[in-house]
C-alpha positions in Angstrom: 98.6 -84.2 105.0 101.3 -81.6 105.6 104.8 -82.3 104.1 107.4 -81.8 106.8 110.4 -82.5 104.7 113.4 -80.1 105.0 116.9 -79.8 103.8 119.6 -79.7 106.5 123.4 -79.7 105.7 122.4 -80.6 102.1 120.6 -83.7 103.3 116.9 -84.2 102.9 115.2 -85.1 106.2 111.6 -86.4 106.4 111.0 -83.8 109.1 113.1 -81.0 110.8 113.4 -82.8 114.2 116.9 -84.0 114.9 117.7 -85.9 118.1 120.7 -84.1 119.5 123.8 -85.8 121.0 123.2 -87.2 124.5 123.2 -90.4 126.5 120.1 -91.4 124.5 122.2 -91.5 121.3 124.9 -93.6 123.0 122.8 -96.8 123.3 121.8 -99.0 120.4 118.3 -99.6 121.8 117.5 -96.0 122.3 119.0 -95.1 119.0 116.6 -97.5 117.3 113.7 -96.1 119.3 114.6 -92.6 118.2 114.4 -93.7 114.6 111.2 -95.7 115.1 109.5 -92.8 116.8 109.9 -90.5 113.8 113.1 -88.4 114.2 114.3 -86.8 111.0 117.9 -87.5 111.9 120.1 -88.1 115.0 123.4 -86.9 116.3 125.4 -89.7 118.0 127.0 -89.0 121.4 130.1 -86.9 121.1 133.7 -88.1 120.7 135.6 -86.0 123.3 139.4 -85.7 123.0 139.7 -85.1 126.7 137.8 -88.3 127.5 140.2 -90.3 125.3 143.2 -88.7 126.9 142.0 -89.4 130.4 141.2 -93.0 129.6 144.7 -93.4 128.0 146.4 -91.9 131.1 144.4 -94.2 133.4 145.4 -97.3 131.4 149.0 -96.2 131.4 149.0 -95.8 135.2 147.4 -99.2 135.7 149.9 -100.9 133.4 152.9 -99.4 135.0 151.7 -99.1 138.6 154.0 -102.0 139.8 156.9 -101.6 137.5 159.3 -100.8 140.4 158.3 -104.1 142.1 159.1 -106.4 139.3 161.4 -104.6 137.0 163.2 -107.8 135.9 159.9 -109.3 134.6 158.6 -106.4 132.5 159.8 -107.9 129.3 157.5 -110.9 129.8 154.4 -108.8 129.3 153.0 -107.8 125.9 153.1 -104.1 124.8 149.5 -103.1 125.6 148.3 -99.8 124.2 145.1 -97.8 124.6 142.7 -98.1 121.7 142.3 -94.3 121.5 139.0 -93.4 119.8 138.6 -96.8 118.2 135.8 -97.9 120.6 133.8 -94.8 119.9 134.3 -95.1 116.1 133.1 -98.7 116.2 130.0 -97.5 118.1 129.3 -94.8 115.6 129.6 -97.3 112.7 127.2 -99.6 114.5 124.7 -96.8 115.2 124.8 -95.8 111.5 124.1 -99.3 110.4 121.2 -99.8 112.9 118.8 -97.0 111.5 117.5 -95.8 108.2 117.6 -92.1 109.0 120.6 -89.7 108.6 123.3 -90.1 111.3 125.5 -87.2 112.2 128.7 -87.6 114.2 129.6 -85.2 116.9 133.2 -84.1 117.8 134.7 -82.2 120.7 138.5 -81.7 120.5 141.1 -79.3 121.8 144.2 -79.6 119.6 144.0 -78.8 115.9 145.8 -82.0 115.0 143.3 -84.0 116.9 140.3 -82.2 115.3 141.6 -83.2 111.9 142.6 -86.8 112.9 139.3 -87.6 114.6 137.2 -85.9 111.8 138.9 -88.1 109.2 138.3 -91.2 111.4 134.6 -90.3 111.9 134.2 -89.9 108.1 135.4 -93.4 107.8 132.5 -94.7 109.8 130.0 -93.9 107.0 128.1 -91.1 108.8 126.1 -88.6 106.8 127.6 -85.4 108.3 129.8 -84.1 111.1 128.9 -81.7 113.9 131.8 -79.7 115.4 131.4 -78.4 118.9 133.2 -75.0 119.1 133.4 -73.3 122.4 136.0 -71.8 124.8 135.4 -71.9 128.5 135.9 -68.4 130.1 138.6 -69.3 132.6 141.7 -67.9 130.9 142.3 -64.2 131.5 145.1 -64.1 129.0 143.3 -65.4 125.9 141.5 -62.7 123.8 138.3 -63.1 121.9 140.3 -62.6 118.7 142.6 -65.5 119.5 139.7 -67.9 120.3 137.9 -67.0 117.0 141.0 -67.2 114.9 142.0 -70.6 116.2 138.5 -72.0 115.6 138.3 -70.6 112.1 141.7 -72.0 111.2 140.6 -75.4 112.7 137.5 -75.3 110.6 139.5 -74.6 107.4 141.8 -77.5 108.2 138.9 -79.9 108.7 137.2 -78.7 105.5 140.4 -79.5 103.6 140.6 -83.0 105.2 137.1 -84.4 104.9 134.3 -84.2 102.3 131.4 -84.6 104.8 128.9 -81.9 105.3 129.9 -79.9 108.4 127.8 -78.2 111.0 129.2 -76.1 113.7 127.5 -76.1 117.1 128.2 -72.8 118.9 127.8 -71.4 122.3 126.2 -68.0 122.7 129.1 -66.5 124.5 131.0 -64.9 121.6 131.7 -61.2 121.8 129.9 -60.6 118.4 128.1 -63.9 117.5 126.7 -62.6 114.2 130.1 -61.4 113.0 131.7 -64.8 113.9 128.9 -66.8 112.3 129.4 -64.7 109.1 133.1 -65.4 109.1 132.4 -69.2 109.6 129.8 -69.1 106.8 132.4 -67.5 104.5 134.6 -70.6 105.1 131.8 -72.8 103.8 130.1 -74.3 106.9 127.0 -76.3 105.8 125.0 -75.4 108.9 124.9 -73.8 112.3 123.4 -75.3 115.5 122.3 -72.5 117.8 123.1 -73.0 120.6 125.1 -75.5 122.6 123.8 -76.1 126.1 127.0 -76.0 128.2 127.4 -77.6 131.6 127.1 -75.0 134.4 128.3 -75.7 137.9 126.1 -75.8 141.0 126.9 -76.0 144.7 125.1 -78.2 147.2 124.8 -75.8 150.1 124.0 -78.5 152.6 127.0 -80.7 151.8 129.1 -77.7 150.7 130.3 -79.6 147.7 130.0 -79.3 143.9 126.7 -80.5 142.5 127.3 -82.3 139.1 123.6 -83.0 138.4 122.5 -82.8 134.8 120.7 -79.5 133.9 117.9 -79.9 131.4 116.6 -77.0 129.4 113.3 -75.2 129.9 110.5 -74.4 127.4 111.4 -70.7 127.1 115.1 -71.3 126.5 114.4 -71.6 122.7 113.9 -67.8 122.5 117.6 -67.2 122.1 117.8 -69.5 119.1 114.6 -68.0 117.8 116.2 -64.5 117.9 119.3 -65.6 116.0 117.3 -67.7 113.5 115.2 -64.6 112.8 118.2 -62.3 112.3 120.2 -64.8 110.2 117.5 -66.0 107.9 118.3 -65.0 104.4 121.7 -63.6 105.4 123.9 -66.7 105.4 124.4 -69.7 103.1 124.6 -72.3 105.9 121.5 -74.0 107.3 120.1 -72.9 110.7 119.3 -75.5 113.3 117.7 -74.2 116.5 118.7 -76.0 119.7 118.2 -75.6 123.4 114.7 -75.3 124.8 112.8 -77.0 121.9 110.2 -78.8 123.9 107.0 -78.8 121.9 105.5 -78.5 118.5 104.8 -74.9 119.3 108.5 -74.1 119.8 109.3 -76.0 116.6 106.8 -73.9 114.6 108.1 -70.7 116.2 111.7 -71.2 115.3 110.8 -72.3 111.7 108.6 -69.2 111.4 111.7 -67.2 112.5 113.8 -68.9 109.8 115.2 -72.2 111.2 115.7 -75.2 108.8 115.8 -77.8 111.5 115.7 -78.2 115.3 117.6 -80.3 117.8 115.8 -81.9 120.8 117.3 -83.6 123.9 115.8 -82.4 127.2 112.2 -83.0 126.0 113.1 -86.6 125.2 114.3 -87.1 128.8 111.2 -85.5 130.2 108.6 -87.0 127.9 110.2 -90.2 126.7 111.7 -90.9 123.3 108.2 -91.7 121.9 107.3 -88.1 122.3 109.0 -87.5 119.0 105.9 -88.9 117.2 103.8 -86.4 119.1 106.0 -83.5 118.0 105.7 -84.6 114.4 101.9 -85.1 114.6 101.2 -81.8 116.3 103.4 -79.8 113.9 101.7 -81.4 110.9 98.2 -80.8 112.5 99.0 -77.1 113.0 100.2 -76.8 109.3 97.0 -78.5 108.1 94.9 -76.2 110.2 96.7 -73.2 108.8 96.7 -74.4 105.3 100.4 -74.8 104.9 101.4 -77.7 102.7 105.2 -77.4 103.3 107.6 -75.9 105.8 108.9 -73.5 103.2 105.5 -71.8 103.0 105.9 -70.3 106.4 109.7 -70.6 107.0 111.1 -67.2 107.8 107.7 -65.4 107.5 108.5 -63.7 110.8 112.3 -63.3 110.3 113.8 -59.9 110.9 113.6 -59.0 107.2 110.0 -60.0 106.8 108.5 -59.2 110.2 105.9 -56.5 110.1 107.2 -55.3 113.5 110.5 -53.7 112.7 111.5 -53.7 116.4 110.9 -57.4 117.1 114.6 -58.4 117.1 116.1 -55.2 118.5 116.7 -53.6 121.8 114.0 -51.1 121.0 111.4 -53.9 121.7 112.7 -54.2 125.2 112.3 -50.4 125.7 108.7 -50.7 124.4 107.9 -53.5 126.8 109.2 -51.3 129.7 107.1 -48.3 128.6 103.9 -50.3 128.2 104.2 -53.4 130.4 100.4 -54.0 130.6 100.2 -54.7 126.8 102.6 -57.6 127.1 101.4 -59.3 130.3 100.3 -62.9 130.0 96.5 -63.1 130.5 
């Protein structure tokens, strides 16, 4: 039987399949089902600074809505304050205690002070690692790429000084030079990279002429971007590589590992095929390894990375030109 064990963020996983942060990892019953179905690890739903701020503002508005009507009575009421991130922290601690697989906390913040504060609080829940979601929405014309990257690197340094947990950085693909930025983060000492974050993209309902806020799941071929970067980064950085976005089948798991990934994150396929599909992913990956004669993941990890690929053009623009010149060769039969 194939051995699917892998090392991710310095943690040994029984297999490379990590259930990514989603609504499925924000419920104790689904968290237990994820573990029971064979996931190697799970990332609990994210702690968002903006969400805490909005909730705090809403509570403040509710508490003081009628102040002007009963000003002489305000001293009779207790000083009620918002719990901040405490509810989420309690949930993370509960999720950690409910399963016997590694649990990774996920953090989305804006201000550096909040990144540090929340990272320290999440460490106190007993989680095995911390995943930082770094991205910058392209709506500000005055902020340069250099400013965005410098702030994120300085934030990472500050968090590294503040906690002892292994840290993964989950990135978007919209950096001006992703490889350069990943290299600079790697030099700071990131334990792993999740490539890439699936950001929310707006849609418009043309019948109602309103915004459509429906959830957008990934598609099977979306994993090709992570595959490209896994193949280029394999052997070039110290941090682990986790392929995310479009990992829907055992085939896509095998592809990205062959390119150089240490682990994968799955979300959309669990919504489409149910949580129990995790067992199928494990079984089919192991079956392929047995058929090919691979005893461990390391035996084929990175065999088709950029450095080891027999096709020198596989990860370059030249491959695109080759496809254009001989389209018939690459048509799906």
